[in-house]
DRENDREN-656121 format. One record per residue (C-alpha): residue number from 1; z, y, x. Coordinates in pm, 1 decimal. Example, Ala and Ser with C-alpha at 12.3 -4.5 7.8 and 13.67 -1.06 7.14 Angstrom:
# DRENDREN-656121
<1,<780.0,-450.0,1230.0>>
<2,<714.0,-106.0,1367.0>>
# end
This chain:
# DRENDREN-656121
<1,<2910.1,19.3,2583.2>>
<2,<2545.5,63.2,2448.6>>
<3,<2263.8,-38.3,2613.5>>
<4,<1981.4,50.4,2365.8>>
<5,<1914.5,428.2,2509.3>>
<6,<1636.4,385.0,2772.4>>
<7,<1747.4,449.9,3113.9>>
<8,<1579.1,837.9,3206.0>>
<9,<1499.1,863.1,3582.0>>
<10,<1608.3,1115.5,3822.1>>
<11,<1239.4,1203.6,3856.5>>
<12,<1187.6,1287.4,3505.0>>
<13,<1527.5,1478.6,3447.7>>
<14,<1414.7,1685.1,3719.5>>
<15,<1073.9,1742.4,3599.6>>
<16,<1201.1,1860.3,3256.6>>
<17,<1426.1,2062.4,3427.5>>
<18,<1163.2,2237.3,3655.2>>
<19,<954.5,2306.9,3320.2>>
<20,<1237.4,2464.0,3163.3>>
<21,<1198.9,2229.7,2850.7>>
<22,<1502.1,2147.5,2626.7>>
<23,<1574.3,1812.8,2603.6>>
<24,<1688.5,1671.9,2229.9>>
<25,<1845.2,1380.5,2156.3>>
<26,<1684.9,1099.1,2026.1>>
<27,<1884.7,818.7,1847.5>>
<28,<1883.6,468.2,1996.1>>
<29,<1789.0,290.2,1695.6>>
<30,<1547.9,512.7,1518.5>>
<31,<1202.2,334.2,1513.2>>
<32,<1037.0,623.7,1280.1>>
<33,<1030.4,905.8,1572.1>>
<34,<909.4,644.2,1879.8>>
<35,<892.3,871.2,2163.6>>
<36,<605.3,639.9,2342.5>>
<37,<383.1,730.6,2029.1>>
<38,<377.7,1122.4,2142.6>>
<39,<124.4,1344.3,2339.2>>
<40,<200.2,1236.5,2681.7>>
<41,<227.6,839.0,2654.4>>
<42,<-108.7,831.9,2443.7>>
<43,<-297.6,1009.1,2715.7>>
<44,<-153.0,784.3,2986.7>>
<45,<-218.5,476.2,2778.9>>
<46,<-625.3,586.9,2761.3>>
<47,<-628.3,673.1,3139.5>>
<48,<-485.3,322.8,3201.0>>
<49,<-730.5,173.8,2935.9>>
<50,<-971.6,-105.9,3140.2>>
<51,<-813.5,-43.3,3459.6>>
<52,<-618.6,-304.6,3681.3>>
<53,<-397.2,-180.7,3928.8>>
<54,<-334.0,-404.4,4211.2>>
<55,<3.6,-359.1,4302.7>>
<56,<291.7,-137.4,4256.7>>
<57,<128.0,151.4,4545.5>>
<58,<-209.0,149.0,4314.3>>
<59,<2.3,211.0,4009.4>>
<60,<225.0,503.4,4171.9>>
<61,<-133.5,679.0,4281.4>>
<62,<-244.0,619.5,3933.9>>
<63,<33.6,802.9,3798.2>>
<64,<57.3,1079.7,4054.8>>
<65,<-293.3,1158.9,4016.6>>
<66,<-260.7,1125.4,3638.6>>
<67,<34.6,1366.0,3632.9>>
<68,<-133.4,1587.6,3871.8>>
<69,<-429.2,1623.4,3699.8>>
<70,<-279.7,1767.5,3360.3>>
<71,<-257.8,2114.1,3337.9>>
<72,<81.2,2293.2,3223.2>>
<73,<-89.8,2385.2,2886.1>>
<74,<-145.5,1989.4,2836.3>>
<75,<233.2,1960.4,2846.3>>
<76,<281.4,2269.0,2659.6>>
<77,<59.7,2152.0,2376.9>>
<78,<235.4,1818.4,2321.2>>
<79,<552.7,1975.5,2320.0>>
<80,<463.2,2245.5,2066.4>>
<81,<338.1,1976.7,1877.2>>
<82,<660.3,1799.6,1776.5>>
<83,<832.7,1989.0,1521.2>>
<84,<494.3,1933.6,1325.6>>
<85,<553.5,1557.9,1372.1>>
<86,<939.1,1547.0,1314.8>>
<87,<902.8,1728.6,975.0>>
<88,<614.6,1476.0,854.6>>
<89,<855.2,1201.5,928.6>>
<90,<1129.9,1385.6,711.6>>
<91,<896.3,1521.0,418.7>>
<92,<793.4,1150.3,423.3>>
<93,<1123.6,1036.4,373.7>>
<94,<1180.1,885.8,742.5>>
<95,<872.5,678.7,741.3>>
<96,<700.2,671.8,1024.0>>
<97,<328.7,827.5,1021.7>>
<98,<60.4,700.3,1264.0>>
<99,<-207.8,974.9,1353.0>>
# end
């Protein structure tokens, strides 16, 4: 039984199906390709910088607005950059690269 793999919420899986994106498996023990450093999460982190969310409802509202305000091109651009990022890691003998 392996608990290292993060749980994927139903809402996330539904959104990925809606966008017709192919989901690639990620090794739970692969620190060189941290999904949280990719396009979406950096943008989300930037949207939260300096903000204090008073409660769960405020967090939910912020997230709903964040995702609703992003055009389809934002998501497409982020996904299209992944192979290049992965190739850089491969070319660097598996060492993670910060950009």
